[in-house]
C-alpha positions in Angstrom: -20.0 -7.9 -0.5 -22.1 -6.6 2.4 -25.5 -5.0 1.9 -27.0 -1.8 3.2 -28.6 -3.4 6.3 -25.3 -4.8 7.4 -23.7 -1.3 7.1 -26.5 0.3 9.0 -26.2 -2.3 11.8 -22.6 -1.3 12.2 -23.6 2.4 12.2 -26.2 1.8 14.9 -23.7 0.0 17.1 -21.3 2.9 16.8 -24.1 5.4 17.7 -25.2 3.4 20.7 -21.6 3.3 22.1 -20.7 6.9 21.3 -23.9 8.7 22.2 -24.7 6.6 25.3 -24.6 9.6 27.7 -26.5 12.2 25.7 -30.2 12.5 26.4 -32.0 13.7 24.5 -29.7 13.4 21.5 -29.8 16.5 19.3 -30.2 15.1 15.8 -30.1 16.9 12.5 -31.4 15.1 9.3 -29.6 17.1 6.6 -31.7 16.8 3.6 -33.8 14.3 5.5 -37.1 14.9 3.7 -39.8 12.5 4.7 -37.7 9.3 5.5 -34.8 8.5 7.8 -32.3 5.6 7.5 -31.2 6.1 11.1 -33.5 4.9 14.0 -32.8 6.3 17.4 -33.4 3.9 20.3 -33.2 6.6 23.0 -34.9 10.1 23.4 -34.0 12.5 20.7 -34.8 15.9 19.4 -34.9 15.7 15.7 -34.5 18.6 13.3 -34.9 18.1 9.5 -33.6 20.5 6.8 -34.8 20.0 3.3 -35.0 22.1 0.2 -38.3 20.5 -0.8 -41.5 21.8 0.9 -43.4 18.8 -0.3 -40.9 16.4 1.4 -41.1 18.4 4.6 -44.9 18.4 4.5 -44.8 14.5 4.5 -42.4 14.3 7.4 -44.0 12.7 10.4 -41.1 12.2 12.9 -39.3 15.5 13.2 -39.6 17.9 16.1 -38.5 20.8 13.9 -38.8 21.2 10.1 -36.6 23.8 8.3 -36.9 24.7 4.6 -33.4 25.5 3.5 -30.4 24.8 1.3 -27.4 23.0 2.8 -25.0 24.8 0.5 -26.0 28.1 2.2 -23.9 28.8 5.3 -26.6 30.1 7.6 -29.0 27.3 7.0 -27.4 24.8 9.4 -27.3 26.0 12.9 -26.0 23.7 15.6 -24.8 22.3 17.8 -25.9 18.7 17.1 -24.8 15.5 18.7 -25.6 13.6 15.5 -25.9 14.8 11.9 -27.3 12.4 9.3 -26.8 13.2 5.6 -28.1 10.2 3.6 -28.6 10.2 -0.2 -28.2 13.9 -0.3 -24.7 15.0 -1.5 -25.3 13.5 -5.0 -28.1 16.1 -5.5 -25.8 19.1 -4.7 -23.6 21.0 -7.1 -21.2 21.8 -4.3 -21.3 19.0 -1.8 -18.0 20.1 -0.2 -19.7 23.4 0.9 -22.5 21.5 2.5 -20.1 19.2 4.3 -18.2 22.2 5.7 -21.4 23.6 7.1 -22.4 20.3 8.6 -19.0 19.9 10.3 -19.2 23.4 11.7 -22.7 22.5 13.2 -21.4 19.3 14.9 -20.8 19.4 18.6 -17.4 18.3 19.8 -17.6 14.5 20.3 -20.6 14.4 17.9 -21.0 12.1 14.9 -21.6 12.8 11.2 -23.2 9.9 9.2 -22.9 10.3 5.4 -24.4 7.8 2.9 -24.1 8.3 -0.8 -24.1 6.6 -4.2 -20.8 5.4 -5.4 -20.1 7.6 -8.5 -17.5 5.1 -9.7 -19.9 2.2 -9.7 -21.7 0.9 -12.8 -24.9 2.5 -11.4 -23.0 5.8 -10.7 -21.5 5.9 -14.2 -24.9 5.2 -15.9 -26.6 7.9 -13.7 -23.9 10.5 -14.5 -24.2 10.0 -18.3 -27.9 9.8 -18.7 -30.4 12.6 -18.5 -32.9 13.2 -15.7 -35.7 12.2 -18.0 -34.3 8.7 -18.2 -34.1 8.5 -14.4 -37.8 9.4 -14.2 -38.6 6.8 -16.9 -36.7 4.2 -15.0 -38.5 4.9 -11.7 -41.9 4.8 -13.4 -41.4 1.9 -15.8 -38.9 -0.4 -14.1 -39.4 0.4 -10.4 -43.1 0.9 -10.8 -43.5 4.2 -9.0 -46.2 6.2 -10.9 -45.6 9.5 -9.0 -41.8 9.5 -9.9 -40.5 12.9 -10.8 -43.4 14.9 -9.5 -42.7 17.7 -7.0 -41.3 16.2 -3.8 -40.9 12.7 -5.3 -37.7 10.9 -6.4 -35.8 10.8 -8.6 -34.4 14.3 -7.9 -31.9 16.0 -10.2 -28.6 14.3 -9.7 -25.1 15.8 -10.2 -22.8 13.2 -8.6 -20.0 15.9 -8.4 -16.4 14.7 -8.0 -16.3 16.4 -4.5 -18.7 13.6 -3.2 -16.3 10.8 -4.2 -15.7 8.3 -1.4 -12.0 9.0 -1.0 -12.4 12.8 -1.5 -15.0 13.1 1.2 -12.7 11.2 3.6 -9.9 13.5 2.8 -12.1 16.6 3.5 -13.2 15.2 6.8 -9.7 14.2 8.0 -8.3 17.6 6.8 -10.9 19.3 9.0 -9.6 17.3 12.0 -12.4 14.7 12.2 -11.8 11.1 12.9 -13.3 8.4 10.6 -14.1 5.3 12.7 -16.3 3.7 10.0 -16.1 3.8 6.2 -17.0 1.3 3.5 -18.8 0.5 0.3 -21.7 -1.8 -0.2 -24.3 -3.0 -2.7 -27.5 -1.0 -2.1 -31.1 -2.1 -2.2 -31.7 -0.8 -5.8 -29.6 -3.6 -7.2 -31.5 -6.2 -5.3 -34.8 -4.7 -6.3 -33.7 -4.9 -10.0 -32.7 -8.5 -9.5 -36.0 -9.4 -8.0 -38.2 -7.6 -10.6 -36.1 -7.7 -13.8 -33.4 -10.4 -13.5 -32.4 -10.2 -17.1 -31.7 -6.4 -16.7 -29.8 -7.1 -13.5 -27.4 -9.5 -15.2 -26.9 -7.0 -18.0 -26.3 -4.2 -15.5 -23.9 -6.4 -13.4 -21.9 -7.6 -16.4 -19.1 -5.0 -16.2 -18.4 -5.8 -12.5 -18.6 -9.5 -13.1 -16.2 -9.2 -16.1 -13.7 -7.2 -14.1 -13.9 -9.7 -11.2 -12.7 -12.4 -13.6 -9.5 -10.5 -14.0 -9.3 -9.6 -10.3 -9.7 -5.9 -10.9 -12.0 -3.1 -9.6 -14.9 -5.4 -8.8 -15.8 -3.7 -5.6 -15.6 -0.2 -7.2 -18.0 -1.2 -10.0 -20.4 -3.5 -8.0 -20.7 -1.4 -4.8 -23.5 1.0 -5.6 -23.2 3.0 -2.4 -20.9 4.0 0.4 -21.2 5.1 4.0 -18.9 7.1 6.3 -19.2 7.9 10.0 -17.0 10.7 11.2 -16.5 12.1 14.7 -15.4 15.6 15.7 -12.9 15.2 18.6 -13.9 16.6 21.9 -12.9 20.3 22.3 -11.9 20.5 18.6 -12.8 23.1 16.0 -13.8 22.2 12.5 -10.3 23.0 11.2 -8.9 20.5 13.6 -7.4 22.9 16.1 -7.9 22.1 19.8 
């Protein structure tokens, strides 16, 4: 199974080939906070929208910082050549609304990069059925992050709504007329960090996926902690797919 870096390498190759003529590239980090997974190798004007003022205050790379909620229609104002929404939808009660607003703000020909936890994985199931206090405890005691849970610091409240499921998001994008040139699941860095720090816990966590692999069933769904999708709005197309 591929890891996050391999997925991001594929994404960056697609960005370079698709956005080769735009300069500067108009980029929106939707829920970007203080850290970006996407690195631009050409001039870009970067806007960041986040609901956390603490996250925005620590942002050092954005040209524009906007305090706002992605689920509110007038928060996202385009057009943008590239919109990145990474590790955000799982924290929204209505991720489908946020996606609609992001698609509307995308310029024809532009790209939308979405990265999310896989709610059907072992990690996703554990996250869905444990309280936020457990997530904070895990970050502090297993990951060793003392400021975990404080304002502006992960872990943030997580809903993992059904609307952010891998297949459902693809259906929403395609129903809106967007193309999906890249989509896949991968095992994220959290699993490798657990293996490095607490190998016994890692094998306990990984047991369901390993057990299922013995029977040739659902291994990827359980073991792949995250997924990534890159969608493109066709040139001269509206968000509803009409040209």
